[in-house]
N, C-alpha and C positions, 0 to 999 in steps of 0.2 A: 201844712202837713194837721195844723190847729193846735189848739192848746193843750189838750190830752199826748199828746205824743209831744210837746216840749216838754213834760214835768218825766219824761223817759227819759232815762240815759240809752240813745243807740248802742250800735255793737261795735265796739273798739278793742283792738290788740294793743297791749301799754311796749311793748315790746314786737322786734319783725319772730316768730316761729325759729326753732332753733333744727327743728327735723323736717326738711326738706318735703318737696314736693316728691321729687324722686327717689327719694329715700321711702317714703312710704309706698311709692309704685311699685321700688323691689322688694317690702317685705311681702305686699300683695301678691306679685309675683312668684314669691319661696310661698307662701299660703296655696296656692293652686297647683304647686307640683308637690312627690312624693316623695317623703323624707328617704325613700329607697336610692330616688334615684339621685341623691348627693351625696350619697357614703353612709347615709345612718343604716340601722339596721327597724326602725322602727316605720309600718306602711304607712300610716294616718299621724298627724301631725298633733299632739296638745298644746297648750298654749303655752302651757311653760319652755317644754322642749322648743317648739318656736323661738320663742324670744331668747335661751339661750344661744341657737344656731345662729340666730340674730349677732348680738351680741362677739360671738367667737370671729365671726367673717363679715362683720360692717368694715373695716378700715379695708381690709382683702377687697369689697365692692364698692371702696372710694363714698362710702358712708359713714364717715367717722363720729355725726350727731346723733348716732345710732348704737355704739357704742357699749353705752351702757344702760340702754332699754333695759326696764323691765316688764313683767308681765303684764301689769295695768298699762303700758305702751303700747305695745302690741295690741293688748285688747280692744283699744281705741280704734288704731288702725283700722283693725280688721270691721270692728262694727259699721263703719264708713261705707265699704260695699254694699251689703255686707256678707264676708264669709263666715261659712264654719267648719273649717279645715279637718276638726275633731271628729267631724260627725261623716253617717256614710246615707246616702237612700237610695235604695235600689231601684230599678228598675231592670224592664224583663223586653228585651230587643227583637223583633220579629225578625227570624230568617226564614220564614218559608216566602217564597215568592208567589205563591198560587194561596195566599191565606185568606183574599178576599172571597177567590170562587169558593174553597171549603166550605168557610165560613155562610156562605150565602145556601149552599149547598145542604148543610146542616138544620139553618132555621128553615128552610125550606119542606124538608120534612114534619119539623114542627109543627110547620103550619099542616100542611097536610093529615097531622095528627089531629091537633084540635076540630078539624072540618069533621075527621072521622067520628072524635070521640060525641061531638054537637048534634050529629045524623040521629044518633040512636042503638042502642044495645045491640046490634047487631054484629056476627061474629066478623071481623074485617080479614080478605084474604092476604095482607101482606100484616103481622105484628110487627110492631118497632119496643126494639131493648136496648134500654141505655144501660154501658158496660163500661167498669172500670176496677179497677184493683184498689184498694187500700194495704200499701206492704208494710212490716215494721212495725208494729201493732204491739207491744210490748206486754210480756204477762207478768206483773209486780204482786211481791204477796209483802203482807205485812210481818216486823218482825217483831211487834207486839200488838194486843188485840183492840180495834176503835173501843174510845168511850164515847155512849151515845149522850145525845142531850138530857141535861139534868136543870128544869127550871127552877129558876135561883140563882143555878152556879153558872152554868155553861150553856148556852143557846145553840151551840154548833156541835159538831160532830166534830171528836177528840183523835188525832191521828198523830202516831211516831213519825218522825221525820226522816227514820231509818226503813229502806226497805230493801226486798233481797228480790233478783232477776231471775226467769224462770224460762225468758227465750222470746221470741217472736211469731209474731201468727203473720197470713197474708189475708185479705178478706178478697172474695169473688164476687162480685156481685152484680147480676143485671135489674135494672130497672123497667118494669112493664109501664111504657105510659097509655096504656089505653085504660089498666083498672089498678092501679099500683102495686102488683104482684111484684116482689122480689124473691129471685132466682139466686142463692147464693153457696159460700161455700167457703169454709175456714179450714187454712194447711199450712205447714209449715214454713215451705220453701212457692217463689212464687215461679216456675220452669211449665214449659209445655204442657208433661204430663197433666199436671192440676190444671193446666187451663183447658185441655183434651176432655178431662172428667167431669170440668165445669160445662161445655160442648154439651155432654151424653145427658145430662139432668134437664138444662134448657130443651134440648129435643125431646125427651122424656114429658117434657109441662105440655108442648101445646100440641096440635092435633097434627096429624101426617101431611093434610094439604093444603095447610098454607104457607107463608113466605115468611123466615122471622131476618127481620131489617134489625143491625145491627151499628149503632152509634157506638163509636170506640177509638182510641186513638192507636197510633200506630208502634205501639210496644215491639218488641221483637218476639214473644212471646204468641202476637196475633198472628204472625204473619211466617212464622217459621216453618220449616218443611212437616216437621209430627202435625202442625196443624192442619196444612194444604193437604196433607195426608189423609187426613181424619176429613176436612173437609170434599176430599175427590170422595169418599163413600156415601158424601148426601148434594149428589146434586140438584142445584134451584132452591136448597131448603135453605141454606144461607144465604144474607147481602150485605156486604160492608158498608158503611157510612164512616168516612174516617174524619175525626177533628183537623183541623191542623194544627203542624209543630208548636207549641207553646198556647194552646186554645185552649185548654181542658175545663175552660170554663164556660164554655158552650156545650160543654157533656151535662144533660141532668141531673147524675145521678152522682153529682157534685152534692145537689141539695142534699140527698139522700146519707151520704156519708155527713155532712154537715149536722141532720138532725141525730145522728146515733153518735153524735160525740155531742151534743146536748142531751141525752137521755138515757139509755140504757150504757154508754160508754165511761159516762162521765161519773170520774174518779174512783173507777172500777176498779179492783183489788180482791186476784184469786189465789188460793190456794194450789195449782196445778197448772201446766198450762192444758190439759184437757179440761179444766171449770171454765178455763176460759172461752176456751172454741165450745163448749155447751152454750155456755152464758150468751155470747153472739150469736147461736143459731137461735138461741129462746127470744131471742129482744127481734129479729127477725120472723119468729113465725106470732108474734105477739102483732109485729107491722103488719101481717096477711092477713088478719084475723079480721083488723079495721084497716084495709089498706087506704090509702090518700094517691087521688093521683097528680103526681108532680106535672106543671104546667107551665110552657115559657110564656113570660108574659107581652116582650118587647121584640116588635118587628121592624125596627126601624131602617136596621140596613136595607131590606130588601124593596124601601122605597122611598130612600133617599139616595140622593146622588154622593159620590166624593169615598172618601173614608171616614165612616161613621159608627166604628167598632171601639171609639172611646166613650159613644152614647152608653155600651153595657155596664 
């Protein structure tokens, strides 16, 4: 092994370990179970709660070496795999069996739009609009006036931590993928009648001779009886391209909502619900004064075999 290795002690145990491997495996098994399934009230383990459960049931489970196990002992056992039963990591399960086909259809629409935009400023016979709603946006009022930044004293806007809720609103928005124009409404509720009113605004904005192709999800308001009754009065005017279930990230209008959250909706405080509505519509007016064309940049799923949705 060499002289250098001979100068160092190799790892050795002064005595046999008290906690057996079977006992450690039992602790790992407990950590992989929910406390409620073992008769406890909690949904997930804390290290202290797990250590207490181990001490109380060690002899019953024929692992007496853990009868006096402390929290640190349990932590060392869980550090080996490693396990973190006190933490929750969320995931999204795909429940749409046609996810791949629907995703491919949406991406093909984006590619067609890109080709249309690159060909020149000709008026397209098919206009593509990305549609979605942002429900539950709160109208929040201050209970004390904001304090402006003051050089030499405080560099940030001062705001009292208390606030008053004035209700919520729903934003219905359609993003034109050709010129960046946004057709939007701000309503108190999100029902079929509000959606039909937004349809009428969209119908008035575009020339009568073109087809409006809409990329949207399968929300109940989009396919309700009231909505279908309105669409029946406009034959061949609107065309649906539905995103797959749990595939809202495929809808380009989500980038618009993200931009809103970073700009005119950021830290917004109002004195009334009507003020919130007016300021949101003013924000859309400012956006339409300097429109930005949103583009889908990645098309790997169209050219690669297999499951490539994770690449997005």
